[in-house]
C-alpha positions in Angstrom: 28.2 -60.0 44.1 25.9 -59.5 40.7 21.8 -59.8 41.0 21.5 -61.8 37.5 21.6 -59.3 34.5 22.0 -56.0 36.2 26.2 -56.2 36.7 25.9 -52.3 38.3 23.1 -53.6 41.1 23.0 -52.7 44.5 22.3 -55.3 47.0 22.0 -54.0 50.8 21.4 -57.5 53.6 20.7 -56.2 57.3 24.3 -54.4 57.5 25.9 -53.9 54.8 26.0 -52.9 51.1 27.3 -54.9 47.7 28.5 -53.3 44.7 30.4 -55.9 42.6 33.0 -56.9 44.7 32.9 -53.7 46.9 30.9 -53.8 50.1 30.5 -51.2 52.5 29.3 -51.2 56.3 26.0 -49.5 56.7 22.9 -50.5 59.2 19.7 -51.0 56.9 17.7 -49.8 59.5 16.2 -46.1 57.8 18.6 -45.8 55.2 17.3 -44.0 52.5 18.0 -45.5 49.2 16.5 -42.4 47.0 14.2 -39.8 48.4 11.2 -41.2 49.0 12.0 -45.1 48.7 14.2 -46.1 52.2 14.5 -49.8 54.1 13.4 -50.4 57.2 13.3 -53.8 59.1 10.9 -56.0 59.8 9.9 -59.1 61.6 8.0 -62.6 59.2 6.7 -65.2 61.2 9.8 -67.2 61.2 12.1 -65.1 61.1 14.9 -62.9 63.2 14.5 -59.2 63.1 17.9 -59.5 61.4 16.9 -61.9 58.9 14.1 -59.4 56.9 14.5 -55.8 55.0 11.2 -53.8 53.2 11.4 -51.5 51.2 9.3 -48.2 52.5 7.9 -46.3 50.1 6.9 -42.5 51.5 4.0 -41.2 49.3 4.2 -37.9 51.0 3.8 -34.9 49.1 4.8 -31.2 49.0 1.9 -28.5 49.8 2.5 -27.4 46.5 1.9 -30.9 44.7 -2.0 -30.9 46.6 -1.8 -27.8 45.6 -1.6 -28.6 41.8 -3.8 -31.2 42.8 -6.6 -29.1 44.5 -6.2 -26.5 41.4 -6.7 -29.6 38.9 -9.9 -31.1 40.3 -11.0 -27.0 40.7 -10.3 -27.3 36.8 -11.7 -30.4 35.5 -15.5 -29.7 38.1 -15.8 -26.6 36.5 -15.2 -27.5 33.3 -17.1 -30.2 33.1 -20.2 -28.3 34.4 -20.2 -25.2 31.8 -19.2 -28.0 28.8 -22.5 -29.3 29.7 -24.3 -26.5 30.6 -23.3 -25.1 27.1 -24.3 -28.8 25.9 -28.1 -28.7 26.9 -28.6 -24.7 25.5 -27.0 -25.4 22.1 -28.3 -29.6 21.1 -30.0 -31.5 24.5 -28.3 -34.4 26.8 -26.0 -36.3 24.1 -24.5 -32.7 23.5 -24.3 -32.3 27.4 -22.7 -35.0 28.0 -19.9 -34.6 25.2 -19.7 -31.9 25.8 -18.8 -32.0 29.8 -16.4 -34.9 29.1 -14.1 -33.1 25.9 -14.6 -29.4 28.6 -13.4 -31.2 31.6 -10.5 -33.8 30.0 -8.9 -30.8 27.9 -9.0 -29.0 31.4 -7.6 -32.2 33.4 -5.3 -32.0 30.1 -3.6 -28.9 30.4 -3.3 -29.1 34.2 -1.7 -31.8 33.7 1.1 -30.6 30.5 1.3 -28.1 32.8 1.9 -29.0 35.8 6.3 -28.2 36.2 5.2 -24.8 35.4 2.9 -24.9 38.0 5.0 -26.6 40.6 8.1 -24.3 39.8 5.6 -21.3 40.3 4.3 -22.8 44.1 7.0 -24.3 45.2 8.5 -21.8 48.4 11.6 -19.7 47.7 14.8 -21.5 49.3 17.8 -19.1 47.8 19.0 -17.1 50.4 19.6 -13.8 51.4 22.9 -13.8 50.8 22.6 -15.9 47.8 20.4 -13.0 45.9 21.6 -11.0 43.1 19.8 -8.0 43.4 21.6 -6.1 46.5 19.6 -7.4 49.1 22.7 -8.8 50.9 24.5 -5.5 49.9 22.2 -3.6 52.2 22.2 -5.7 54.2 25.8 -5.4 55.3 26.0 -1.9 54.7 23.2 -1.5 57.5 25.6 -3.3 59.5 28.3 -0.9 59.2 26.1 1.9 59.7 24.6 0.5 62.9 27.8 -0.8 65.0 29.7 2.4 63.8 26.1 4.2 65.8 27.3 1.8 68.6 31.1 2.7 68.4 30.0 6.6 68.6 28.5 6.3 71.6 30.7 3.8 73.6 33.6 6.3 72.5 31.8 10.1 72.9 34.1 12.8 71.5 32.9 14.8 75.2 32.6 12.8 78.7 29.4 11.5 79.9 28.1 12.9 76.6 25.8 9.5 75.3 24.1 8.7 78.4 23.6 5.0 79.4 19.8 3.9 77.6 21.3 6.0 74.5 24.8 3.5 74.2 22.5 0.6 75.8 19.5 0.9 73.2 22.8 1.8 70.2 24.0 -1.5 71.0 21.2 -3.0 70.7 20.4 -2.2 68.2 23.8 -3.4 66.2 23.7 -6.6 67.8 20.2 -7.2 65.8 21.0 -6.1 62.6 24.7 -8.2 62.4 22.5 -11.2 63.6 20.6 -10.8 60.4 20.3 -14.1 58.6 21.1 -12.6 55.3 24.6 -10.8 56.1 27.5 -12.5 54.2 29.8 -14.7 56.1 32.6 -12.5 56.0 30.7 -9.5 56.8 29.4 -11.5 59.8 32.8 -12.5 61.2 34.1 -9.2 60.5 31.1 -8.0 62.4 31.7 -9.8 65.6 35.0 -8.6 65.8 33.8 -5.2 66.1 31.4 -5.6 68.2 33.3 -7.2 70.8 36.3 -4.4 69.9 33.6 -1.9 71.0 32.2 -3.8 74.3 35.7 -4.0 75.8 35.0 -0.4 75.9 39.3 0.4 76.7 40.3 0.5 73.2 39.7 3.3 71.7 42.3 2.2 68.5 41.7 -1.9 69.3 37.7 -0.7 68.3 38.6 1.4 65.8 41.1 -1.7 63.6 38.2 -3.6 63.9 35.6 -0.7 62.5 38.3 -0.4 59.8 38.6 -4.0 58.7 34.7 -4.6 58.5 34.2 -1.9 56.2 36.8 -3.1 54.2 34.8 -6.5 54.4 31.9 -4.8 53.5 33.7 -3.1 50.9 34.8 -6.5 49.7 31.9 -7.9 49.2 30.2 -5.1 46.9 33.6 -5.3 44.9 33.0 -9.1 44.1 29.3 -8.7 42.9 
């Protein structure tokens, strides 16, 4: 199927998308053409719900865009008022009008030209802690290793009854909380879960020691890989 002169255009009905001589079975209801355009079913007079489609334009703006619009408005207003006041002081109301218009247009044009930089500055950072290159994830990995090692020492004390149940439970809670941090790299997280499981069993010292050794290797490999 071709749409006139647009040989690469895609055609969508209520359940199939056509592209040349290929088609894809896809329900049109709610299908996103772009992040701001999606298809919905409608029911015009004289048709059935399957016979009519509409394109819904999503005009929802982001927080960064709304902030930029507000900043632009404030700059234009302040520029216009300031230009008008200075123009009135210099040469009367005609000069005030010219100065106000020039200052307002200048402020609006400047804000528009700087729009990309402003939006990039205001846009929230979506980078996860594990993806940062500043050692943040490495610090969390080291903290997990220390926390679980402290819990291991409480679970397998050198002397009988050397650690109270309250202290062991407190160290266990701290170790689990650190191991659940969202910035922890996945290989370290898996090794930490295995180590915690081995220590929780509390019967096999060698198994817990092997799990802690594997956790130490995971933390070391993460450090050398960066």
